[in-house]
N, C-alpha and C positions, 0 to 999 in steps of 0.2 A: 100779446101784441108787441110789448116793449122789447121782448127777447128778439123778435125778428127785425125790429126797427134799428137797433144798434148796429148790426152788421151792415145794413144798407147805408146808414150814415157814415160808418167807417169807410166803406167802399167809395162813396161819393167824395169824401174828403181826400182819399188817396188819388182819385181821378182828377180832382181839382188841382192838387199840387204836383201832379206828375209832369206837366210841361216845364215847371220851374226846375224840378230835380233833373229832368232829362237835359235841360239846357246846361245846368252846372256840370253834369257828368259827361255828356256826349257831344256837345256843340263846340264850334271853334272858339278860340279866345278873342274877345273883342279888341283887346290891346290898348296901348296907351300912346299911340301915334295916330296922326291923321290918316296915314296910309293903311295902317292895320284896321282902322274903323271903316275905311272905304272897302277894304277886302272883305270885312265881316258883312257890311251892308250888301255887297255884291253877292256874297255867298247866300245870304238870307233871301235876296230877291230871286235868284235862280232856283234856290231850293223850293220856294213857294210856287214859282212857275211850273217846275217839274211836278210838284205835288198836285197842283190843280189839273195839269194835263193827265196825270195818272188817274186821278179820281174820275175825270170826265170819260177817258177812254175805257177804263175798266167798268165804270158805271153803265155806260151805253152797252158794253159787251155783255155784262151779266143781265141787264134788263132785256136785251134781245134774246139771250139764251133762255131766260125764264118765260117770257111772254110769247115766244115763237117756237115753243117746243112741240115735238111731234105728238105728244100725248094730248095737246089741246087742239089737234087737228091742223096745225100749221103745215103748209106745203112750201117747199123751197121755190123762191121766185126764179124764173128763167129769163136772164137778160145777159147781154154781152158786155157792153161798156157804156160809160157816160162821160162825155167830154166835160160836162159841168163838174162832176165829182172829181175827175182827174185834175182839173184846174184848181179846185178848192183844196184838195189834199196836197197839192204842190205849193200853192200860194200861202196857205195858213202856216205851215212849218217855216217857210222862208221869212215871213213877217216876224214870227216868234224868234227865230235865230238872229235876225237883225236887231230886234229889241234887246236881246241878251248881249249881242256883240258890241253895241255902242258903249254902254257903261263899262264893260270888261276891257275894251281897248283903252278907254280913258284912264282906268286904274293902272293898267299895265304900263302905259306911257309915263304916268306919274311915278311909278315905282322905279323906272330906269333913269329918271332925270336927276343925276347927282351933281349937277352944275351949281355954281355959286354957293359952295359949302363954306361954313365957318371954321370947320376943323376936319382934318384928315387923319385917319388912324389906319395903319397897316396891320392887318390880321394875318398871321402866318401859322398854319397848322403843322404840327410835328407829331411823330409817334412818341408819346401820346400826351400832348400839351398844346397850349396856345401861346403865341408870342405877340405882344402888342407894342407898336411903335407910334408915337405921336409925332407927326411930321412937323419939322421946324420948331419943336419944343424941347428937344434934348432929353426926352423921357422914353424909356422902353423897359419892358420886363416880361418875364414868363409867368403864366398863370397855371398853377398845378392843382390837381385834385387834392383836397384837404380832408376827405373822409378818412377816418382812422382805419388802419389795417385790421384792427381787432373787429371792427364792424363788418368789413368785407369777408373776413374769415369766419364770422358767425360766433365769435367768442364773447361779444357784448351786444346789447340791443342796438338796432339800427336807429339813427337819428331821424329827425323830421325831414331833413333835406339830404337823405342818403344818396351818395354819388352825385350830388348837385352842389357841392361846396368846393371852394377854391381858396388857395392861400392869398392871392392878390386878385381882386375883381377888376374888371375894366371900368374905370371911372369916366363918366361922360356928363356933359352939361345938359340941362333941360333947355327948351326954347332956342336951341341953336341947331342949324343943319349940319349933320355929321356925315362925312363921306368915308366909306370903308373900302380899302383896297385889299382884296382877299386872295391869298396864294398859299402854297404849301412847300415844305422842305423835302418831302419824300413821296407819300402816296396821296390819293385823293381823299380829302376830308370835306366836311360841309358845316359852315358856321350858321347856326340856326337859333334865333331868339323869337319864339312865337308871339310875345307881347309887342314886338316891333314889326311883325310880318316881314322879317328879313331872313332869308335862307339862300345862301350862295355856296356853290362848290368851291373848295380851295384846291387848285390843280397845280402840280409842279410845272414850273416854266410858264405859267399863265397868270394874269392878274384879272380877277373879276371885280366888278364895281357894284356897290350898293350904297344906300344912304338911309338915314332916319332923322326924325326930329321928335324928341321925347317930350310929352306934355306934362308928365307927372313924375315927381321925385320918387325914388324907391329902389328896391332890389328886384331885378328881373333875371330869370334863369333860363338857360337853354342847354343844348347838347350838340355834339358832333352827330350829324344826321346821315353820315355815309359810313358804311361798314369798312373800317380802315385798318383792321388788324386785331390782334388778340386782346388789346386793352381799349378797344373802341368805346366800351361803356364807361371808361374812366377819363373822358375828356369833356367835363362840364364847362359851361359858360356862365359866368355871373357878371351882370352889369349893375354898377352902382350909379344911379342917376341922381345928380345933385343940382342945386340951383346954380346959375352961372357964377355967382359970387363965391359960393363954396367950392366949385370946381376950379376957379382961378387960383384960390388959396391953396388947394390940394396940389395943383400943377406946379406952382412956385415952390412949395415945400418939398415935393418929390424930386424936382429938378435939382434943388440944393443938396438933398440927401444923396442922390446918385453921383453928383459931382464930387462930394466929400468922399464917397466910397471909392471912386476911381483914384482920387488923390492919395487916399490911404493905401490903396492896393499898390500903387507905384512905389510907395515908401518901403514895400516888402521885397522889392527886387533884389536888394543886396542881402536879404535875410538868409541865414544858413540854419536849416533845421536838422535835428538828429534823426537817425534811422527810426528810433522808437516813436518820436513825434510824428513822423511821416506815416509810419505803418498804422499807428493808432487812428489818426484822422482819416487816412486813406481807406481803412476798412469801413468806417462810418459812411464815407462818400460812396464807396463801392456798393454797399448794401442798399443805399438809398436810390442810386441812379443806374447801376449796372447789373445787379444780381438778377433782376427780373428776366433779362435775356441770357446773360452768360452764366447764370446760376451761382449760388453762394459758394460752391466748391470750385468754380472756375472752369468746369467741364463743358459748359454750353449746352446747346440742344442740337444733336446731330441733324444736319440738313437744313437747319434754320439759323442758329447762332453759333459761331465758331468757338471752340474751346480756347481759353487763355492759358490754361495749365499746359506747360510744355510747348507753347506756341513759338514757332521759329521767329516771328516778328518780335515778340516780347523778349526773347532770350538774346537775339543777335542784332536787333536794329532799334537802338534807342531813339534816334531821330525820327524814324518812321513811326514808332509807337506814339511819340508825342504828337506828330502830325495827324495821325488817325483820330486820336482823342480830341484834339483841338478842332479839326475841320471835317471829321466824319469820312465816310467812304462812299463815293457815288455808286449807285446801282445796288446798294445794300440797305439794310435797316439801321446801319451805324450812323448816328446823327452827330452833328457838331456840338461840342460842349464848351466851345470857346466863350460864349456869352452866358452860358448857364452856370458856370462854376467860377469861383474866385481863383486867383493865382495860387494860394496855399492849397486849395482843394484840388486843383489840377495837378500840382506837383505831388501831393500826397497820394492821390488815387493811382497815378502812373507808377510811383515808387512801390505802392502796395501790390499792384499787378505784376511787377517785375520781381517781387520777392516772396509772394504768397504761394501756397499750394506746392511747395517744393521747387518753384522756379529758381529761387536763391541766386539771382544774378549779382547781388551785392551792389547794384546801381542805386544811387540816390539822385532823385530829380528835384532840384531846388526851384523856388519861384523865379529866380534869375534865368534858369534854363527855359522856362515857359515864355518869359518875356523875350528872350533872344529868338525863340522859334517864331513868335509873333512878328518880330521885327524883320525876319528873313522871308516872311510870306509875301 
């Protein structure tokens, strides 16, 4: 008897815990904002309504099939139409839809109301990174994938947050209304953080609006939810939610650091670097920011990314080369590196491109040349 009882007990325990495990694996994230919890509540309400309707409809259908089958002598009823039935099966779905539409409309209206915000952050998607700018705060930065290349290439074990790590997370305060202005530099991206119930497309030339108010401190992760190119999977989002006091301290500290960095960069304008220094640093910058498209050998990818080796622009148009690296090229995947790289890095990578792979132009581009190009823009 005991031999047969144990499997039954095990089966019952599995069935008892199945809803909890299914909730953890399959259901929506409840989230840490009031809106995300409203969305979750709306989802559960409509899911239950749909489940009840399904059970009732299929229950009646199968009951009718079983109890009115031909083998029991049932004969098909002969009737044409019933006004009462027509009214009922029109009225009942109408009432159900209204009952579902009222809370759904309230939630959608609340999701779109970004007025009276305490903080505004501009979110700009680029291939393949995010740029954040805090309005009226003097703070902005790029947020890049921080997962090690060795993990992506399979040479070392993948970490816990594989492809969901960044070098600089977006830091936000809790208990404050935050408005997001979301746009793009190049193609359509989508800024998505499930824990906030925020998912908005970033479209070139347009600004979409969203908002959130975070209830709990912590790290929250998301991704680009629009297929935006070959490195689409390498555009994670990490939000570091802190208490208002901690956020204010971080903001003041970051503002001071960025102001110091700008002042230090301006001190480099008169700096003269040697060819060896420029080439050494330029190769490092190129491998980190340019090789993915133009390839390590400078030959590019035919039909997708132009070759830099033997390029007419690089060999014969120094000013045009600087302009393209600084401000990108409209209508192509070439993005602006003006705000992504420091003066020394810009000067070094341009010098490297003009003298690597047999280009041998002999041109040196100094930090002062970059500053002069910026002034002339």
